[in-house]
C-alpha positions, 0 to 999 in steps of 0.5 A: 327363141330366147336369144330372139326374144331378147334381140327383139326388145329394143326394136320393141322399146325404141319406137314406143319411147320416141313420140315423147319429148326427151330431156338430155338424158333420161335414165328407166329400170326395165322389169320383167314380171315384177322383177328388175332385169336391166336398164334403158338409157335415152340421150338426146344431143342438139348442135347446130341444125342436127340432133342426134338421139341415142337409146341403149338397153343393157338387160339379163335373161335367165333359163335354167340357171343360164344367164343371157345377157344383151347390150344394144343401142341405136343412134338417130342422126336428124336435122331439127325438123326431123329430116333423116339423116343417118342411123347406126345400131349395135347389138351384142348378145353373149359376145356376139355383136351386129352393126348397122350403119346407114346414111339417107342420101336423096331417098337412098339408104347407103348401108352397111353391115358387119358381123364376125369381121364380115362387112357387107354394103348395099343400097336400099330405099328409104321408105317414103314418109318414114321418120326416125327418133326426132321425126317421132317426137315432132309428130307427138308435139304437133298432136298435143295431149287433148284426150282423144287425139290420134295420130299416126308415124311411120317409124323405121327401125334401124335394129330390123332395117325395116319401118312400122306403122305406129298408131297413137291415142291420147287418153285422159289424164290418171293419178299414177303411182311412181318410185318418186312419188304419184303423179297425174300424167296423160295416158298413152295408148300406142299400137304397133302394126307389124308384118304379122301382128300388132304390139300394143303399149300403155306410157304415161306422160308429163305436160312436157311429153316426158314419159315417166312409165311404160308397160306392154305385154310379153309372154303372158306378163308385163314389161314395165319402164320405170323412169329414175335416176342412173343409180336406181337404173343400174342397180344390180338385176335380179334373177328372173326365169321367165322362159318357164311361161314359155313353155306349152303344156301338152294334154297327154304323152305323144308317141313316136308313131304318133309322131311320125304321122299327122297330129290335130292340134286345137289351140286357144289363146294367142295374140290375134294372129293365127299360126303360119300355113306350110307345106306340112301344117294346115291352120283353120279358125273356128271362132276362138280356136285354131285347129291345126293339123301338121304332117311329118311329111310335106304335102305338094301343092296347096295356098303356101307360095313358092320362093322369092328371089330373097330366099335364095340371096345371102343377107346379114344373118345368112352370109351364104355367099362368104368363102367359109360358108360356100366351102362348107356347104360343099363339104356338108353336101358331098356327092349329092346332086338332087336337092332333097338329098343335098339337104338331108346331108346339110341337116345331119352335117350340121347336127354333128358339126355343132358339137357344143349344144349350148344354151348360152350362145347368143343369136349367131350369124352363119358366119359365126357359127362356122368359126365357132360351131356351138349353139341351140336350135337357132344356131342349128337352124340359121346354118342349115338355112345358110348352107341350103342357100349357098347350094343354090336352094332357097330356104326360110328360118321357122320359129314355132314349138317342138314336143319333147317328153321332158324339159327343165323338170317338166312332162310333156310340153312343146318347147320354143323352137326354131328349125328350116325349111327348103323348097325342093321337089316343088314344095317347101320342106322342113328340116331340124338339125338340132332335133335330128329330124322334122316330125308332126310334133312341130307347131310352126308360128312364123317363118323369116330370113333368119333375121331376129326381127322377122320372128316377132310373130312367134315371140308375141305368141309365148306364153299366151297360147293354150293347147286344149287336145291333140289327136292322131289323124288316121293315114288316109288308104 
């Protein structure tokens, strides 16, 4: 989950600075919980009738003494009137690189994605009315800075190949303390409406709409961008082990018998989104509380939707049609023919196949894991999902928490975790190759297709949930 968090930072930051009027070049120091973790670089180049905007994020995060580096950049080419022409996204987590290139022609994106030497090309529709960097900048200029002004844009995210609604409200001018001295700046409140939640940020801009400061909530603290010169932005980072705050303390120890049955949790806090309902998990909202019942065994029926065509298909993280992945799926499944037994075999195979249980691996795709079998829960979940799809079984990747008696010196905690769901025997069932089995000590926050962009619902909850009680639910006679 820490890799997903790092990957998402660029996706979340980009639209929040697009509405400003960027100079040719601007540098920002990136702070988390008051400690410097990296830099953000914004460039804008206008040549002839085209404008190219490039945004680069370079940060380092740490957990238990292990540093995770992320360098990610996005470039957008547009006309001077804001018409989208092309985009490119590159992200690198601990040596693992993903690249996306797209050309927009007559309302269609001609798309190429590549990872681990494997390239895929396809066409997808350009979201009607969506804009890239220059289009968002022009919308901000048209709206102006009169207090109370409201406007919205549909901002396309190259890193996630998706668009989000971005609502902006202009506030009053405020006295803002900055590294270079205090200034009078206009306050800008922005809300990004994600598929499974919202993200709010605050920016302060000058009369030319050049941003000087931005804050957004993250893991119960504040991520802050401060404009400064290059030397300031690229100065050495500070140690910042902020993942400690993502742990969810359990009110008591949970025994093996309870974990193998049914547990009822009472949760408060969060980002306003409820936990997701699954075949193992039921969620009921009671005012400020969420009552969540988790069963170690999936239940038939209920409100959980059947799989969609995309749940069977290969994508840029689950390359289930790659020959190497298909061959490994045959090896994992063995002689099993029933989907439930096939998924059980895959779960146990992946647990032993990924022998190096490393915390320092970036968020790898299935093909990268096949070639270099190492990583933590995310790598286990991604590979299980890809092998399932290669075997003709619908799968999804789940983000959430899992109970452990001890972690990093803490006793009885739920840690951010990822696992896999597969549609077998008419229901979605969970498989956890990293821990060896799924039990009632799993709390699902959201499901996705293996793309880190789809995990925002889960990441947005980290550091903001509190667990009040855990009760064992007696088995029905």
